[in-house]
C-alpha positions in Angstrom: 18.3 11.3 24.5 15.4 9.8 23.3 13.8 11.3 19.9 10.5 12.8 20.1 7.8 11.5 17.7 4.3 12.6 17.2 1.4 10.4 15.6 -1.3 11.7 13.0 -4.7 9.3 13.3 -5.0 7.4 15.9 -7.7 5.2 14.9 -7.6 2.5 12.2 -4.3 1.8 11.6 -2.8 4.5 13.9 -3.5 1.8 16.7 -0.4 -0.3 15.2 1.4 2.8 15.7 0.5 3.5 19.0 0.9 -0.1 20.1 4.7 0.1 18.8 5.1 3.3 20.6 3.5 3.1 23.5 5.3 -0.4 24.5 8.6 -0.8 22.9 12.0 1.1 22.4 11.2 4.2 24.5 14.8 4.6 25.2 15.1 5.2 21.2 12.0 7.4 20.6 9.6 9.2 23.0 5.6 10.2 21.9 4.8 13.3 22.5 1.8 14.1 20.8 -1.2 12.9 18.7 -3.1 14.6 16.5 -6.9 13.4 15.5 -9.8 15.4 16.1 -12.0 12.3 17.3 -9.7 11.0 20.5 -12.6 9.1 22.0 -12.2 6.7 18.9 -8.6 5.8 19.7 -8.1 2.4 21.3 -5.3 3.5 23.6 -7.0 6.6 24.6 -6.7 5.6 28.8 -2.8 4.5 28.2 -2.5 8.0 26.5 -4.6 9.6 29.3 -2.3 8.1 31.8 0.8 9.0 30.2 -0.2 12.4 29.5 0.3 12.6 26.4 -1.6 15.4 24.5 -4.2 14.8 21.8 -4.2 17.9 19.1 -7.4 18.5 16.5 -4.8 19.1 13.8 -1.0 19.8 12.9 -0.8 23.3 13.0 -1.9 23.3 16.6 0.5 20.9 17.8 3.3 22.4 15.7 2.4 25.9 18.0 3.7 24.3 21.0 5.9 21.8 20.2 8.5 20.7 17.1 8.9 16.6 17.3 11.9 15.0 15.6 9.5 12.9 13.5 6.2 12.7 12.7 4.2 9.2 11.9 1.2 10.0 9.1 -1.5 7.5 9.2 -4.4 9.8 8.2 -6.9 9.4 5.3 -5.1 9.2 1.7 -6.1 12.6 0.7 -4.2 14.1 3.6 -1.1 12.7 3.0 0.2 15.3 0.6 -0.9 18.4 2.8 0.2 16.8 6.3 3.4 15.6 4.7 4.4 19.1 3.2 3.5 20.9 6.4 5.7 18.6 8.9 8.6 19.5 6.1 7.7 23.1 6.1 7.9 23.3 10.0 11.7 21.4 10.0 10.3 17.9 10.8 10.9 14.8 9.1 8.0 12.5 8.2 7.0 8.6 8.3 4.2 9.0 6.1 1.8 5.3 5.7 1.2 3.8 2.4 -0.1 5.1 -0.2 2.2 7.5 -1.0 -1.0 10.0 -1.8 -4.1 10.1 -4.2 -2.3 11.3 -7.4 0.9 11.7 -9.1 0.8 15.5 -9.2 0.3 15.3 -5.4 3.1 13.0 -5.1 5.4 15.9 -7.3 4.7 18.5 -5.0 5.7 16.4 -1.8 9.0 15.5 -3.8 10.0 19.0 -4.2 8.9 20.2 -0.7 11.3 17.3 0.6 14.1 18.7 -1.5 13.5 22.4 -0.7 12.9 21.9 3.0 15.2 20.4 5.8 14.1 16.3 6.9 13.2 13.3 5.1 9.8 11.9 4.1 9.6 7.7 4.3 6.5 5.9 2.9 4.9 2.7 5.0 5.7 0.2 3.4 6.7 -2.1 5.8 7.7 -4.8 3.6 10.4 -2.4 2.2 12.1 -2.2 5.0 12.3 -6.0 6.0 15.2 -7.7 6.1 13.7 -10.7 3.8 12.7 -8.0 1.0 16.2 -6.7 1.3 18.2 -9.6 0.8 16.3 -10.9 -1.9 16.0 -7.5 -3.6 20.0 -7.9 -3.7 19.7 -11.2 -5.2 17.8 -9.5 -7.9 20.0 -6.5 -8.3 23.3 -8.7 -8.3 21.4 -11.0 -11.3 22.0 -14.3 -8.9 18.2 -15.6 -9.9 18.7 -14.2 -13.6 16.5 -11.9 -15.6 13.1 -11.3 -14.3 10.6 -12.8 -16.4 6.9 -12.2 -14.9 5.8 -11.3 -11.3 2.4 -12.3 -10.1 0.7 -11.6 -6.7 -3.1 -12.0 -5.6 -4.8 -11.2 -2.0 -8.3 -11.4 -1.6 -9.6 -9.7 1.5 -13.4 -9.8 2.0 -14.6 -6.5 3.7 -18.4 -5.9 5.2 -20.7 -3.0 4.7 -19.6 -2.0 8.2 -15.7 -1.4 6.4 -17.0 1.0 3.8 -19.7 2.9 6.2 -16.2 3.1 9.2 -15.6 7.1 7.5 -16.2 9.5 5.2 -13.8 8.6 2.7 -13.7 4.9 2.4 -14.6 3.8 -1.3 -14.7 7.0 -2.1 -13.2 8.6 -5.9 -13.4 12.3 -4.9 -14.3 13.7 -1.4 -16.9 16.3 -1.2 -14.8 19.1 -1.7 -13.9 17.6 -5.2 -10.2 16.1 -3.5 -9.1 13.2 -5.4 -8.7 10.3 -2.6 -9.3 6.9 -5.0 -9.9 4.5 -2.0 -9.7 0.9 -3.3 -8.2 -2.2 -2.0 -5.4 -1.8 -4.8 -4.8 1.6 -3.6 -5.1 1.1 0.3 -5.3 -2.3 2.0 -3.6 -4.4 -0.7 -1.5 -1.5 -1.9 2.1 -3.3 -0.5 1.6 -6.3 -2.8 1.5 -4.3 -6.3 4.5 -1.8 -5.0 6.5 -5.1 -3.6 6.8 -6.6 -7.2 7.7 -3.3 -8.4 10.1 -2.4 -5.5 12.0 -5.3 -5.8 12.4 -5.1 -9.8 14.2 -1.1 -8.6 17.6 -0.9 -9.9 18.9 0.4 -6.5 18.2 0.1 -2.9 16.2 3.1 -2.9 14.3 2.9 -6.4 11.8 1.0 -7.9 11.1 -0.2 -11.5 10.0 2.5 -14.2 6.8 1.5 -15.9 5.9 1.4 -19.8 1.9 0.5 -19.5 -1.1 -0.8 -17.3 -4.4 -2.4 -18.4 -6.9 -2.9 -15.5 -10.0 -4.2 -15.0 -12.2 -2.6 -12.3 -15.5 -4.3 -11.0 -17.7 -3.3 -7.8 -20.3 -5.5 -6.0 -20.4 -2.9 -2.8 -22.5 0.1 -3.2 -19.3 2.6 -3.1 -17.9 5.0 -5.6 -14.6 3.3 -6.5 -14.2 -0.6 -7.6 -13.7 -3.5 -4.7 -11.9 -5.6 -7.2 -9.0 -5.2 -9.6 -7.1 -7.1 -11.9 -4.1 -5.3 -13.7 -1.9 -6.5 -16.3 1.3 -3.7 -15.7 4.7 -3.9 -17.5 8.0 -2.4 -16.9 10.2 -0.2 -18.7 12.7 -3.6 -19.2 9.4 -5.6 -20.5 8.8 -7.7 -17.4 5.2 -8.5 -17.0 3.4 -8.0 -13.9 0.1 -9.4 -12.7 -2.4 -7.7 -10.0 -5.6 -9.3 -8.3 -7.2 -7.9 -5.3 -10.4 -7.9 -4.4 -13.0 -7.6 -1.4 -16.0 -9.2 -2.5 -15.0 -13.2 -2.2 -16.7 -15.5 0.1 -13.6 -16.6 1.6 -10.0 -15.1 3.1 -6.9 -15.5 0.8 -3.8 -13.5 2.2 -0.9 -12.8 -0.1 0.9 -15.0 -2.4 3.1 -14.2 -4.9 5.3 -16.3 -7.6 7.8 -14.2 -9.0 9.6 -15.8 -12.1 13.1 -15.4 -13.3 15.5 -16.9 -15.4 17.2 -19.1 -12.8 14.8 -19.6 -10.1 11.1 -19.0 -9.0 10.5 -17.1 -5.8 7.4 -18.0 -4.0 5.4 -16.9 -1.1 1.8 -18.2 0.4 1.4 -16.5 3.8 -2.2 -18.8 3.7 0.3 -22.1 4.1 1.1 -21.8 7.6 -0.3 -20.3 10.9 2.6 -19.2 12.5 4.8 -18.3 9.9 5.2 -17.8 5.8 8.7 -17.5 4.3 10.2 -16.1 1.0 11.7 -18.8 -0.7 13.4 -19.0 -4.0 13.4 -22.5 -5.9 16.1 -23.3 -8.7 15.4 -26.2 -11.1 18.5 -28.5 -9.7 16.8 -28.7 -6.4 18.3 -26.2 -4.5 16.3 -23.4 -2.4 17.0 -20.3 -0.7 14.9 -19.0 2.2 15.0 -15.2 2.6 12.6 -15.4 6.0 9.2 -13.7 6.5 9.0 -10.2 5.3 6.5 -9.7 8.4 9.2 -10.2 10.9 9.9 -7.1 12.9 7.1 -5.0 11.5 7.5 -2.1 13.7 11.2 -1.5 11.9 10.1 0.9 9.6 9.8 3.1 12.6 13.1 2.4 14.1 15.0 2.6 10.8 13.5 6.2 10.6 14.6 6.6 14.3 18.0 6.1 13.7 18.4 8.0 10.0 17.8 10.9 12.3 20.9 10.5 13.5 22.5 9.2 10.6 21.2 10.4 7.7 21.6 7.0 5.6 19.0 7.0 2.9 15.7 4.8 3.5 14.6 2.2 1.1 11.2 3.1 0.7 10.5 7.0 0.3 8.9 9.1 -2.2 10.6 7.8 -5.3 10.6 4.5 -4.6 6.9 4.4 -3.8 6.0 6.9 -6.7 5.7 4.1 -9.7 2.8 2.5 -7.4 1.0 5.6 -7.3 1.5 6.0 -11.5 0.4 2.6 -11.9 -2.9 3.0 -10.2 -3.7 6.3 -11.4 -3.4 5.0 -14.8 -5.4 1.9 -13.6 -8.4 4.0 -12.6 -8.7 5.3 -16.2 -8.1 2.2 -18.4 -11.6 0.9 -17.9 -14.1 3.6 -19.4 -16.2 2.9 -16.1 -16.3 0.8 -13.0 -18.5 -2.1 -13.8 -21.0 -3.5 -11.6 -20.8 -7.2 -11.0 -24.1 -9.1 -12.1 -26.9 -9.0 -9.6 -27.4 -12.3 -10.6 -23.6 -13.2 -9.3 -24.4 -11.1 -6.3 -24.8 -12.9 -2.6 -25.1 -11.6 0.8 -23.4 -13.4 4.1 -24.9 -11.9 7.6 -21.9 -11.8 10.3 -23.2 -10.3 13.5 -24.2 -7.2 12.9 -22.4 -6.8 9.6 -23.4 -7.7 6.0 -20.8 -9.0 3.5 -21.3 -8.8 0.1 -19.5 -11.2 -2.2 -19.6 -12.6 -6.2 -20.4 -16.0 -6.7 -17.5 -17.7 -8.3 -14.9 -14.8 -8.3 -12.7 -16.6 -6.2 -12.2 -19.4 -8.6 -12.2 -16.8 -11.9 -9.1 -14.7 -10.3 -7.4 -17.8 -9.3 -7.7 -19.1 -12.6 -7.0 -15.8 -14.1 -3.8 -15.9 -12.2 -2.9 -19.8 -12.7 -3.2 -18.6 -16.6 -1.5 -15.0 -16.3 -5.0 -13.5 -18.1 -7.3 -10.9 -16.9 -10.7 -11.9 -16.6 -12.1 -10.9 -19.9 -9.7 -12.8 -21.5 -10.9 -16.0 -19.4 -13.2 -17.3 -22.0 -15.5 -18.3 -18.6 -17.3 -15.1 -18.4 -19.8 -12.8 -20.6 -19.8 -10.0 -18.1 -16.0 -8.8 -17.6 -14.8 -6.2 -19.9 -11.4 -5.1 -21.4 -9.8 -1.9 -20.2 -7.6 0.5 -22.3 -3.8 0.2 -21.9 -2.4 3.2 -20.6 1.1 4.4 -21.4 3.1 5.6 -17.8 6.2 6.2 -19.4 5.3 9.7 -19.3 2.1 9.9 -17.2 2.8 12.9 -14.6 -1.3 13.9 -14.0 -4.2 12.5 -13.0 -6.8 12.3 -14.4 -4.6 12.5 -18.0 -6.9 15.0 -19.4 -7.4 17.1 -16.3 -11.2 18.3 -15.5 
């Protein structure tokens, strides 16, 4: 018998889940319900109605009439913790989308619930479930590439005003009732690429690196609460430097690029080099290369690995423990600057795209790329008079956001 799955959140990234669950591997799992208070926003509404798959306004309404084997949660960040816990309380396993949740204390409550209740929790960082990343991680753990020295990644995804206006939580620090959201490019759209650096350095398949500290510079071009541009320097407990640059405020789109430096190899990935496929490749000093494949192969793999785990009870590569360091890092980063800094008005430019408007910062793309190449934060670059350094935040025992509770 196929396993039964319910989906929470049918808009936005929920469409990815619906595409996979409606049209692939229906012999392995069957979609039995969708939780969303606004079904009219669903791209696959006609297909769901034709298949007689019911909508429910919230999870409690779903659980009142059925108990699926797995719940996939693709809802806003601040709902991840309560929806994961209520699912576990009904004996249902969870695949929760990234990021894990809003705050480190929320993650602790999720972990405690998973430990005392039946069912598992997986976090949907799909690269962690990919064959390419798993092969790379095995080589790192075995020492084939040598000691890690520095890992860096950058991704520039410009977003129009429609992106920030698409719901009531985009770009928000807190909801109207005070619940933490902390939506940002680093903690939402590009969260994968920070998490990935932490994950591949983890000592086991199911863990990520332990962290020592973070220093962050957070900037804002759009009229939102939180930042839309971030530059981070992170140190692991083992002394590895991690650099991450992300923004929604450049004119041009730059897809993920990373360079991971080890004693005996440099691992590079640039998804801008090919329209069809980009692979992760290790380059050795003697000219040898090792191709690990594309981390985007089989993007639905996280769903089907979770379905398989319902039967095998095998540990999954990315659960709460593996996803927690990224969350701890971003909570600390939020506290690094004294305030989110607005870019100077003199650098702000507007580009009209159909009925939408893109606000971008002149020169930002070049500045972040220069920082990436030279391993600097913007305030260290010497090429701008507006950048401001953030404080170094100790992450070794960081267990609450904010670190001085309000």
